[in-house]
C-alpha positions as a printed Julia matrix, in Angstrom:
305×3 Matrix{Float64}:
   4.23  -109.01  -41.02
   5.48  -110.07  -44.42
   7.43  -113.13  -45.09
  10.11  -110.78  -46.52
  10.85  -108.87  -43.55
  11.86  -112.97  -42.15
  14.99  -112.59  -45.12
  18.21  -111.32  -43.73
  20.28  -113.33  -47.14
  20.09  -111.27  -50.22
  20.25  -113.56  -52.66
  17.48  -116.38  -50.64
  15.3   -113.5   -50.22
  15.35  -112.4   -54.64
  14.56  -116.27  -55.17
  11.55  -115.98  -52.81
  10.41  -112.77  -54.36
  10.59  -114.27  -57.43
   8.69  -116.77  -56.24
   5.64  -114.71  -54.71
   5.98  -113.46  -57.88
   5.48  -116.38  -60.22
   2.86  -117.59  -56.9
   0.5   -114.7   -57.58
   0.7   -113.77  -61.33
   1.62  -117.15  -63.21
  -0.6   -119.23  -60.82
  -2.73  -116.39  -59.67
  -3.19  -118.38  -56.09
  -5.43  -116.45  -53.9
  -3.29  -115.02  -51.01
  -4.1   -117.16  -48.03
  -2.35  -120.23  -50.49
   0.29  -117.47  -51.75
   0.92  -116.77  -47.68
   1.38  -120.22  -47.09
   3.52  -121.15  -49.47
   5.84  -118.44  -48.59
   5.43  -119.08  -44.42
   6.54  -122.77  -45.34
   9.85  -121.65  -47.91
  11.12  -118.9   -44.98
  11.19  -121.74  -42.7
  13.68  -124.02  -44.71
  15.09  -120.4   -45.84
  15.71  -120.56  -42.16
  16.61  -123.85  -41.71
  19.81  -123.58  -44.88
  21.29  -120.44  -43.05
  21.36  -122.33  -40.62
  23.99  -125.17  -42.6
  25.43  -121.39  -44.74
  23.53  -122.38  -48.11
  22.91  -119.22  -49.16
  20.6   -119.38  -52.47
  18.85  -122.44  -53.76
  21.31  -123.65  -56.44
  23.83  -125.0   -52.42
  20.66  -127.14  -51.15
  21.29  -131.16  -51.62
  18.56  -133.54  -51.3
  20.47  -134.35  -47.97
  19.06  -131.1   -47.0
  15.54  -131.58  -48.09
  15.3   -134.75  -46.37
  17.11  -133.36  -42.74
  14.42  -130.07  -43.09
  11.42  -132.0   -43.73
  13.11  -134.55  -40.3
  13.3   -131.79  -38.32
   9.38  -130.68  -39.19
   8.69  -133.99  -37.64
  10.92  -133.6   -34.28
   9.1   -130.05  -34.15
   5.85  -131.96  -33.7
   4.14  -131.15  -37.39
   1.15  -133.08  -37.88
   1.97  -134.96  -40.94
  -0.29  -133.35  -43.23
   1.43  -130.24  -42.18
   4.79  -131.87  -43.68
   3.09  -132.38  -46.38
   2.36  -129.34  -47.41
   5.33  -127.94  -46.42
   6.75  -130.67  -48.71
   4.95  -129.32  -51.58
   5.52  -125.79  -51.2
   9.5   -126.79  -51.47
   8.72  -129.04  -54.79
   6.57  -126.25  -56.24
   9.18  -124.04  -55.24
  12.57  -126.1   -56.17
  10.85  -126.69  -59.98
  10.18  -122.73  -60.31
  14.06  -122.34  -59.92
  15.13  -125.29  -61.87
  12.51  -123.55  -65.01
  13.97  -120.47  -64.03
  17.89  -120.67  -63.84
  18.46  -124.54  -65.39
  19.65  -126.28  -62.59
  19.95  -129.76  -63.69
  19.55  -131.69  -60.38
  15.9   -130.97  -58.66
  16.83  -131.28  -54.68
  12.99  -132.58  -54.04
  13.1   -135.71  -56.37
  12.11  -138.95  -55.65
  11.48  -137.92  -51.34
   8.37  -139.34  -50.23
   6.35  -137.22  -48.07
   4.61  -138.39  -44.79
   1.39  -140.96  -44.75
  -1.78  -138.77  -43.8
  -4.02  -140.9   -41.35
  -5.71  -139.1   -38.27
  -2.53  -139.4   -36.23
  -3.49  -138.39  -32.09
  -1.66  -135.2   -31.06
   1.7   -134.79  -29.52
   1.04  -133.9   -26.44
   3.52  -133.13  -22.33
   2.71  -133.75  -19.55
   2.17  -131.3   -16.28
   5.6   -132.09  -15.07
   7.52  -131.47  -18.44
   5.13  -128.04  -18.68
   6.68  -127.39  -15.44
  10.63  -127.69  -17.18
   9.51  -125.73  -20.27
   8.73  -122.9   -17.78
  11.31  -122.73  -16.05
  13.72  -123.22  -18.81
  13.45  -120.08  -19.41
  16.22  -116.98  -19.04
  14.38  -114.56  -17.21
  17.14  -112.64  -15.52
  17.16  -110.94  -19.66
  14.11  -109.06  -20.39
  13.49  -110.45  -23.9
  13.17  -113.87  -21.65
   9.76  -111.85  -19.45
   8.27  -111.85  -22.61
   9.23  -115.27  -24.01
   7.85  -117.11  -20.6
   4.56  -114.27  -20.75
   4.28  -116.17  -24.05
   4.49  -119.26  -23.32
   2.46  -119.4   -20.42
   0.13  -118.0   -22.26
  -0.25  -120.77  -25.04
  -0.22  -123.08  -22.7
  -2.78  -121.44  -20.63
  -5.27  -120.28  -23.16
  -4.96  -123.32  -26.35
  -3.67  -120.27  -28.91
  -1.96  -120.77  -31.76
   0.57  -119.15  -32.92
  -1.61  -116.39  -35.64
  -3.48  -115.25  -32.67
  -1.25  -114.84  -29.38
   1.23  -112.1   -32.03
  -2.45  -110.25  -33.13
  -3.19  -109.98  -29.17
  -3.85  -106.5   -28.54
  -3.43  -105.15  -24.98
  -7.62  -104.68  -25.52
  -7.98  -107.85  -25.11
  -6.75  -108.71  -21.97
  -8.94  -107.98  -19.25
  -6.95  -108.96  -15.74
  -9.82  -108.14  -13.73
 -12.38  -111.11  -15.55
  -8.82  -112.94  -16.56
 -10.29  -113.66  -20.11
  -8.66  -113.31  -23.49
 -10.42  -111.65  -26.71
  -9.09  -113.46  -29.56
  -9.46  -112.91  -32.74
  -8.75  -116.54  -34.77
  -9.42  -118.6   -37.71
 -12.04  -116.79  -40.34
 -12.08  -113.91  -38.46
 -14.5   -115.93  -35.74
 -13.45  -113.58  -32.52
 -13.6   -115.36  -28.79
 -13.69  -115.3   -25.02
 -11.07  -118.17  -23.6
  -9.56  -117.59  -20.25
  -6.47  -116.57  -18.96
  -4.8   -118.32  -16.1
  -3.24  -117.13  -13.23
   0.35  -117.96  -14.37
  -0.55  -116.79  -17.58
  -1.89  -113.2   -15.79
   1.36  -112.9   -13.12
   3.69  -112.8   -16.6
   2.24  -110.97  -18.82
   1.87  -108.42  -15.3
   5.35  -108.26  -14.69
   5.93  -108.48  -18.27
   3.87  -105.05  -19.14
   5.66  -103.25  -16.35
   9.08  -104.14  -16.6
  10.27  -104.91  -20.41
   7.25  -103.91  -22.96
   7.94  -100.75  -21.93
  11.59  -100.31  -22.73
  10.56  -102.16  -25.98
   8.54   -99.7   -27.58
  10.56   -97.09  -26.18
  11.87   -95.79  -29.56
   8.62   -96.91  -31.45
   5.43   -96.21  -32.57
   3.04   -98.7   -29.71
   0.38  -100.01  -31.85
  -1.12  -101.65  -29.2
   0.34  -105.44  -29.71
  -0.13  -107.05  -26.26
   3.34  -109.04  -27.3
   6.53  -106.57  -29.45
   9.88  -107.65  -30.3
  13.31  -105.19  -28.91
  12.64  -102.84  -31.28
   8.58  -102.34  -30.38
   7.7   -104.06  -33.15
   4.96  -106.77  -33.87
   6.17  -110.33  -33.48
   6.03  -112.3   -36.41
   5.42  -115.92  -36.82
   8.71  -117.36  -37.28
  10.03  -115.04  -34.37
   8.07  -117.32  -31.77
   8.63  -120.33  -34.35
  12.24  -120.24  -32.81
  11.81  -118.46  -29.26
  10.26  -121.54  -28.87
  12.46  -124.07  -30.98
  15.54  -122.46  -28.7
  13.01  -122.89  -25.26
  13.07  -126.95  -26.61
  16.39  -127.31  -27.16
  17.41  -126.14  -23.68
  15.25  -128.32  -22.23
  15.85  -131.35  -24.31
  11.84  -132.25  -24.97
  10.23  -132.09  -28.29
   8.47  -128.71  -28.87
   6.79  -126.63  -31.09
   4.0   -123.55  -30.46
   1.2   -126.62  -31.49
   2.54  -128.83  -28.95
   1.74  -126.47  -26.38
  -1.6   -126.43  -27.26
  -2.51  -129.99  -27.74
  -1.23  -130.05  -24.06
  -4.16  -127.52  -22.99
  -6.66  -129.22  -24.68
  -5.45  -132.7   -23.34
  -4.82  -131.68  -19.8
  -8.45  -130.46  -20.1
  -9.81  -133.13  -21.35
  -8.15  -135.6   -18.39
  -9.59  -133.48  -16.1
 -13.01  -134.21  -17.26
 -13.7   -130.62  -18.6
 -17.15  -130.96  -20.97
 -15.75  -131.38  -24.95
 -18.28  -128.66  -25.94
 -16.54  -126.19  -23.68
 -12.56  -127.55  -24.79
 -13.84  -127.12  -28.31
 -15.69  -122.93  -27.47
 -12.22  -122.12  -26.35
  -9.97  -123.76  -29.26
 -12.12  -122.27  -31.58
 -12.57  -125.5   -33.38
 -15.86  -124.98  -36.16
 -16.34  -129.35  -35.55
 -16.86  -131.09  -32.32
 -15.45  -134.1   -34.06
 -11.6   -132.14  -34.3
 -11.6   -131.6   -30.23
 -13.01  -135.47  -30.19
  -9.21  -136.65  -31.24
  -7.83  -135.3   -27.58
 -10.41  -137.86  -25.5
  -8.51  -140.51  -27.38
  -4.54  -138.81  -26.69
  -6.06  -138.66  -23.32
  -7.29  -142.9   -23.22
  -4.14  -142.63  -25.29
  -2.87  -141.53  -21.44
  -4.85  -143.87  -19.25
  -4.04  -147.71  -20.56
   0.33  -146.25  -20.3
  -1.11  -145.68  -16.75
  -2.84  -148.77  -16.42
   0.09  -151.23  -18.39
   2.71  -149.01  -16.22
   1.2   -149.8   -12.75
  -1.48  -152.9   -12.81
  -0.37  -156.13  -11.42
  -1.84  -157.49  -14.24
  -1.08  -154.56  -16.71
């Protein structure tokens, strides 16, 4: 689904379309880079609409700062936040040039320091709390529970979970066939909780959602039967995070998946394969997360800690 379809306000849509044309034609950026810029802009537009800001003309420096703070709260890495701020700077410089705006709201805003921070994870009891927060009395809630269980059970990225097809799920073997970065395919185990909730979703919900639309085979669909967007999953996770009182993003579930496996002494190569990391060095950061957890336990419970 395109970024365009995620924006409902006409003024923002016009500006986003003009920005897309600028990136494609004048800047001649790659499709991947354009999509990345628009994804970050789209996330900001949703934030701005939540403040009743109907176009870029009403955006202030405080709005930008508050959005950056929210990205941090959502668990985005400093590198991802820096990229989002870069996209907004490019957008507002373009808008300022096109519309003759006097001030540019991203000026003098400092980006995060980019180091190698430890990924934020969650305890097992916190994972239970998150799952139990979902309202399963409604059809969309059953689907959302199945998505959350899948993200945590298999350590998937958002782009991977929304692109899953029915044919990618093997209930008998308990495996998912996932198409990851660089279109590399991998097999990932699917836990019993995820299997149970996906089965319930397929039986009770999906058939109802696709009644009015041609079924294109996606595992998880919206209430109109279409493919889910990345933004839809982000908004769903944010809503769950708010109800549970925990800091949470889709990537937090991926971190929890990896951290809990490493804590259980699963070998790092296996975790690397399941996460789809090209290099083992990327996966090694989870050994530091587990080490930090051990230090916290020692400090809390050891008499000389």
